[in-house]
VOPAGU-2260 file (C-alpha; in pm, 1 decimal, decimal comma):
REM VOPAGU-2260
SITE   aa  ch    i         X         Y         Z
SITE  MET   A    0    -393,3     751,6   -5615,5
SITE  ALA   A    1    -226,7     439,3   -5746,4
SITE  ILE   A    2      60,4     331,6   -5526,6
SITE  HIS   A    3     391,0     331,5   -5714,5
SITE  ALA   A    4     656,2     426,8   -5458,4
SITE  LEU   A    5     723,1      80,4   -5323,5
SITE  SER   A    6    1052,9     -87,4   -5258,5
SITE  GLY   A    7    1138,4    -407,5   -5442,8
SITE  SER   A    8    1102,7    -615,9   -5126,4
SITE  ARG   A    9     755,2    -478,8   -5054,5
SITE  LEU   A   10     646,0    -545,0   -5410,0
SITE  GLN   A   11     774,7    -900,6   -5383,9
SITE  GLY   A   12     592,8    -943,7   -5054,1
SITE  ARG   A   13     266,6    -825,6   -5207,2
SITE  ALA   A   14     310,2   -1055,8   -5505,1
SITE  ALA   A   15     370,2   -1351,9   -5273,5
SITE  LEU   A   16      62,7   -1267,0   -5066,2
SITE  ALA   A   17    -148,8   -1227,3   -5380,3
SITE  ASP   A   18     -49,4   -1580,2   -5477,9
SITE  VAL   A   19    -147,9   -1708,4   -5132,5
SITE  LEU   A   20    -487,2   -1537,9   -5165,5
SITE  ARG   A   21    -551,0   -1678,7   -5514,2
SITE  LEU   A   22    -828,8   -1926,7   -5425,7
SITE  TYR   A   23    -965,4   -1816,3   -5090,8
SITE  LEU   A   24   -1224,8   -2042,8   -4928,4
SITE  VAL   A   25   -1458,2   -1873,0   -4679,9
SITE  THR   A   26   -1636,4   -2130,9   -4469,2
SITE  ASP   A   27   -2010,8   -2133,9   -4412,5
SITE  GLN   A   28   -2142,9   -2417,8   -4200,7
SITE  MET   A   29   -2496,7   -2357,1   -4330,3
SITE  SER   A   30   -2380,6   -2440,1   -4684,4
SITE  LEU   A   31   -2219,4   -2780,3   -4622,2
SITE  ARG   A   32   -2520,8   -2991,1   -4726,8
SITE  GLY   A   33   -2501,1   -3210,9   -4417,9
SITE  ARG   A   34   -2128,4   -3278,9   -4443,7
SITE  THR   A   35   -1872,0   -3192,4   -4179,4
SITE  LEU   A   36   -1663,5   -2880,3   -4215,3
SITE  ALA   A   37   -1348,4   -3092,4   -4193,7
SITE  ASP   A   38   -1457,3   -3309,7   -4486,3
SITE  VAL   A   39   -1540,5   -3011,9   -4707,9
SITE  VAL   A   40   -1222,3   -2821,0   -4620,6
SITE  LEU   A   41   -1002,4   -3125,5   -4680,1
SITE  SER   A   42   -1166,9   -3193,0   -5014,1
SITE  ALA   A   43   -1125,0   -2827,4   -5114,6
SITE  LEU   A   44    -758,2   -2836,2   -5013,8
SITE  ARG   A   45    -701,9   -3135,1   -5237,8
SITE  GLY   A   46    -857,4   -2934,1   -5519,6
SITE  GLY   A   47    -616,8   -2645,6   -5479,7
SITE  VAL   A   48    -758,4   -2395,7   -5228,2
SITE  THR   A   49    -474,1   -2164,4   -5123,3
SITE  CYS   A   50    -625,3   -1987,9   -4819,5
SITE  VAL   A   51    -907,5   -2065,8   -4574,7
SITE  GLN   A   52   -1103,5   -1815,4   -4369,2
SITE  LEU   A   53   -1318,3   -1924,2   -4077,4
SITE  ARG   A   54   -1624,8   -1699,3   -4051,0
SITE  GLU   A   55   -1822,1   -1800,3   -3742,5
SITE  LYS   A   56   -2020,0   -1504,8   -3612,4
SITE  ASP   A   57   -2227,7   -1704,6   -3364,8
SITE  LEU   A   58   -1981,3   -1948,9   -3208,5
SITE  ALA   A   59   -1873,7   -1903,5   -2847,7
SITE  MET   A   60   -1505,8   -1835,4   -2786,0
SITE  ARG   A   61   -1423,6   -2187,5   -2664,7
SITE  ASP   A   62   -1598,3   -2355,7   -2957,7
SITE  PHE   A   63   -1450,8   -2118,6   -3213,2
SITE  VAL   A   64   -1096,6   -2176,8   -3086,0
SITE  ALA   A   65   -1144,5   -2554,1   -3089,1
SITE  LEU   A   66   -1274,1   -2539,6   -3445,8
SITE  ALA   A   67    -993,5   -2308,6   -3554,9
SITE  LEU   A   68    -725,7   -2536,7   -3411,8
SITE  ALA   A   69    -880,6   -2839,3   -3581,6
SITE  VAL   A   70    -895,2   -2660,9   -3918,8
SITE  LYS   A   71    -540,6   -2530,6   -3875,4
SITE  ASP   A   72    -420,8   -2889,3   -3831,7
SITE  LEU   A   73    -592,2   -2980,3   -4159,6
SITE  LEU   A   74    -423,9   -2692,5   -4340,8
SITE  ALA   A   75     -72,1   -2753,7   -4212,9
SITE  PRO   A   76      27,2   -3037,3   -4452,3
SITE  PHE   A   77     -84,4   -2821,1   -4746,7
SITE  ALA   A   78     101,8   -2510,2   -4619,3
SITE  VAL   A   79    -225,6   -2315,5   -4650,0
SITE  PRO   A   80    -280,7   -2025,8   -4407,5
SITE  LEU   A   81    -574,5   -1994,3   -4170,6
SITE  VAL   A   82    -750,6   -1657,9   -4157,9
SITE  ILE   A   83    -994,2   -1569,3   -3881,5
SITE  ASN   A   84   -1281,0   -1336,0   -3959,3
SITE  ASP   A   85   -1336,3   -1055,1   -3710,9
SITE  ARG   A   86   -1242,9   -1235,3   -3386,3
SITE  MET   A   87    -901,9   -1112,4   -3271,6
SITE  ASP   A   88    -924,5   -1318,9   -2953,8
SITE  VAL   A   89    -963,9   -1639,1   -3155,7
SITE  ALA   A   90    -688,8   -1542,8   -3399,8
SITE  LEU   A   91    -443,9   -1487,8   -3116,2
SITE  ALA   A   92    -549,3   -1802,8   -2930,3
SITE  CYS   A   93    -495,8   -2030,7   -3231,7
SITE  CYS   A   94    -196,5   -1842,3   -3378,4
SITE  ALA   A   95    -375,0   -1787,4   -3708,7
SITE  GLN   A   96    -166,6   -1665,6   -4000,4
SITE  GLY   A   97    -418,1   -1397,6   -4097,4
SITE  VAL   A   98    -710,4   -1187,7   -3976,2
SITE  HIS   A   99    -988,2   -1036,2   -4184,7
SITE  LEU   A  100   -1167,6    -725,9   -4060,0
SITE  GLY   A  101   -1483,7    -550,5   -4171,4
SITE  GLN   A  102   -1551,0    -178,6   -4159,6
SITE  SER   A  103   -1731,2    -212,9   -3824,3
SITE  ASP   A  104   -1477,9    -448,6   -3664,4
SITE  MET   A  105   -1174,2    -361,9   -3453,7
SITE  PRO   A  106    -973,9     -69,7   -3601,1
SITE  VAL   A  107    -685,4    -186,5   -3817,2
SITE  ALA   A  108    -428,0      15,5   -3620,8
SITE  LEU   A  109    -524,5    -154,2   -3294,0
SITE  ALA   A  110    -532,3    -498,9   -3457,3
SITE  ARG   A  111    -182,0    -439,5   -3594,7
SITE  GLN   A  112     -57,4    -351,4   -3246,8
SITE  LEU   A  113    -203,7    -669,9   -3099,3
SITE  LEU   A  114     -99,2    -915,2   -3370,2
SITE  PRO   A  115     247,8   -1057,8   -3428,9
SITE  PRO   A  116     413,6    -877,7   -3722,3
SITE  GLU   A  117     404,2   -1183,4   -3947,8
SITE  VAL   A  118      23,0   -1210,3   -3930,0
SITE  PHE   A  119    -138,7   -1047,5   -4233,2
SITE  ILE   A  120    -449,4    -830,9   -4214,3
SITE  GLY   A  121    -726,6    -808,8   -4471,4
SITE  LEU   A  122    -989,7    -537,3   -4474,9
SITE  SER   A  123   -1329,5    -540,1   -4645,3
SITE  VAL   A  124   -1401,3    -232,5   -4857,0
SITE  GLU   A  125   -1757,4    -143,4   -4950,5
SITE  SER   A  126   -1703,8     200,7   -5105,7
SITE  LEU   A  127   -1436,3     403,2   -5281,5
SITE  GLY   A  128   -1400,7     602,3   -4961,2
SITE  ASP   A  129   -1307,7     281,7   -4778,0
SITE  VAL   A  130   -1039,4     214,2   -5039,7
SITE  VAL   A  131    -890,7     563,3   -5008,6
SITE  ARG   A  132    -882,9     541,6   -4628,2
SITE  ALA   A  133    -718,8     198,5   -4641,9
SITE  ALA   A  134    -415,3     354,4   -4811,3
SITE  GLY   A  135    -310,6     500,4   -4477,2
SITE  GLN   A  136    -364,8     184,7   -4273,6
SITE  ALA   A  137    -150,8    -119,4   -4194,3
SITE  VAL   A  138    -351,8    -342,0   -4427,9
SITE  ASP   A  139    -200,4    -623,2   -4635,3
SITE  TYR   A  140    -490,0    -688,8   -4872,5
SITE  LEU   A  141    -838,9    -560,5   -4949,3
SITE  GLY   A  142   -1154,9    -765,3   -4978,6
SITE  ILE   A  143   -1388,7    -611,1   -5237,7
SITE  SER   A  144   -1728,7    -682,6   -5086,4
SITE  PRO   A  145   -1965,6    -772,0   -5237,9
SITE  VAL   A  146   -1887,9    -797,5   -5609,0
SITE  TYR   A  147   -2229,6    -952,4   -5672,6
SITE  ALA   A  148   -2531,0    -995,6   -5445,1
SITE  THR   A  149   -2510,2   -1312,9   -5241,5
SITE  PRO   A  150   -2750,0   -1500,2   -5010,1
SITE  THR   A  151   -2467,5   -1607,8   -4775,3
SITE  LYS   A  152   -2415,6   -1254,4   -4645,4
SITE  THR   A  153   -2704,2   -1010,3   -4643,4
SITE  ASP   A  154   -2563,2    -721,8   -4433,0
SITE  THR   A  155   -2356,8    -576,9   -4717,5
SITE  ALA   A  156   -2351,7    -261,3   -4924,9
SITE  ALA   A  157   -2461,7    -241,2   -5287,4
SITE  PRO   A  158   -2264,2    -476,6   -5515,0
SITE  TRP   A  159   -1950,0    -336,5   -5678,8
SITE  GLY   A  160   -1989,9    -514,3   -6011,3
SITE  LEU   A  161   -1699,6    -552,6   -6251,6
SITE  ALA   A  162   -1669,0    -178,6   -6307,8
SITE  GLY   A  163   -1626,6    -132,9   -5932,7
SITE  VAL   A  164   -1350,3    -393,8   -5919,0
SITE  SER   A  165   -1168,8    -206,5   -6195,6
SITE  GLN   A  166   -1206,8     121,4   -6005,6
SITE  VAL   A  167   -1055,6     -28,9   -5691,1
SITE  ARG   A  168    -771,0    -178,8   -5893,3
SITE  ALA   A  169    -686,8     167,9   -6026,8
SITE  LEU   A  170    -671,9     312,2   -5674,8
SITE  THR   A  171    -442,9      67,4   -5496,7
SITE  GLY   A  172    -144,7    -158,0   -5537,1
SITE  LEU   A  173    -260,0    -384,7   -5254,7
SITE  PRO   A  174    -365,9    -741,9   -5339,9
SITE  LEU   A  175    -739,0    -753,4   -5407,6
SITE  VAL   A  176    -968,0   -1041,6   -5313,7
SITE  ALA   A  177   -1315,6   -1035,2   -5465,7
SITE  ILE   A  178   -1601,9   -1182,6   -5263,4
SITE  GLY   A  179   -1975,8   -1206,2   -5308,2
SITE  GLY   A  180   -2156,4   -1425,2   -5558,1
SITE  ILE   A  181   -1836,3   -1558,0   -5714,7
SITE  HIS   A  182   -1875,9   -1881,4   -5912,3
SITE  GLN   A  183   -1720,4   -2058,4   -6209,2
SITE  GLY   A  184   -1939,9   -1868,8   -6453,6
SITE  ASN   A  185   -1822,5   -1520,3   -6355,5
SITE  ALA   A  186   -1474,8   -1585,0   -6209,3
SITE  ALA   A  187   -1283,3   -1509,3   -6529,7
SITE  GLY   A  188   -1450,3   -1168,8   -6565,1
SITE  VAL   A  189   -1368,1   -1078,4   -6204,0
SITE  LEU   A  190   -1001,5   -1163,5   -6260,2
SITE  GLN   A  191    -995,5    -965,4   -6583,4
SITE  ALA   A  192   -1138,3    -666,2   -6395,8
SITE  GLY   A  193    -834,8    -665,9   -6167,2
SITE  ALA   A  194    -887,7    -903,2   -5873,8
SITE  ASP   A  195    -584,9   -1103,9   -5761,3
SITE  GLY   A  196    -785,4   -1360,8   -5569,0
SITE  LEU   A  197   -1134,8   -1505,6   -5552,3
SITE  ALA   A  198   -1305,0   -1558,1   -5216,0
SITE  VAL   A  199   -1555,0   -1838,1   -5264,0
SITE  VAL   A  200   -1826,0   -1959,2   -5027,8
SITE  SER   A  201   -2115,5   -2164,0   -5162,8
SITE  ALA   A  202   -1951,2   -2244,0   -5497,7
SITE  ILE   A  203   -1719,6   -2473,8   -5301,5
SITE  CYS   A  204   -1896,7   -2533,5   -4967,5
SITE  SER   A  205   -2221,2   -2638,4   -5136,6
SITE  ALA   A  206   -2067,4   -2812,4   -5436,2
SITE  ALA   A  207   -2145,1   -3180,6   -5479,1
SITE  ASP   A  208   -1769,4   -3235,3   -5509,4
SITE  PRO   A  209   -1570,9   -2955,3   -5337,6
SITE  GLN   A  210   -1242,9   -3092,9   -5471,3
SITE  ALA   A  211   -1363,3   -3077,9   -5830,6
SITE  ALA   A  212   -1510,8   -2731,5   -5770,5
SITE  ALA   A  213   -1178,7   -2601,2   -5640,7
SITE  GLN   A  214    -996,5   -2760,1   -5932,4
SITE  SER   A  215   -1230,8   -2585,9   -6176,4
SITE  PHE   A  216   -1142,6   -2248,3   -6024,7
SITE  GLN   A  217    -773,6   -2331,1   -6054,8
SITE  ASP   A  218    -832,4   -2413,1   -6421,9
SITE  ILE   A  219    -982,2   -2066,5   -6465,3
SITE  PHE   A  220    -677,3   -1908,7   -6302,6
SITE  ARG   A  221    -442,8   -2099,6   -6530,6
SITE  ALA   A  222    -639,6   -1994,5   -6836,4
SITE  GLN   A  223    -633,2   -1628,4   -6731,1
SITE  ARG   A  224    -279,8   -1611,7   -6591,7
SITE  PRO   A  225     -56,3   -1891,6   -6719,6
SITE  LEU   A  226     242,0   -1956,7   -6495,5
């Protein structure tokens, strides 16, 4: 079921998005070690983060929008897109560049109708069935979740492992972002298995030096895929 019948422009668009998703920071305010989210995000941006997702399941609408706008202002000088997890209302209010949906969130078709056409949509996949169904949806990338067990998100399916990443890669031509337990020690293997991007939470948010942590991931990318 690999996707081959793509026009040149669509292939180029996917390649460009894969590059944007290369080092994908997912925020977790519980992992900041007493620092502000702004300080950690700015440090990570200086280290080479290429995409930032705000995941705030418990924030009220007003607070989430205020936070999203503040983070978006931080990202603008770096030309890094803001992705909102789950909350379509917040994404629309802050004009986010991307939205990430889970299997139990708003249906992709409805989200696509509501969002401006330039906003990209990511979808978490937790089984091969999810991957197959995604082929018929207006999805721009898939989040393979979780690759490894992780304490930052406990409501997930069984981990995919590297073999699972390879299986997903064989089924789709969409950009793939791996999330769940990703750190500097296993990142190279995840890329070799077929992931285009690495979604990182605690390995950057909880790092003593988020800038250096982000730079170390970029070093791994360069070693695996020299420009």
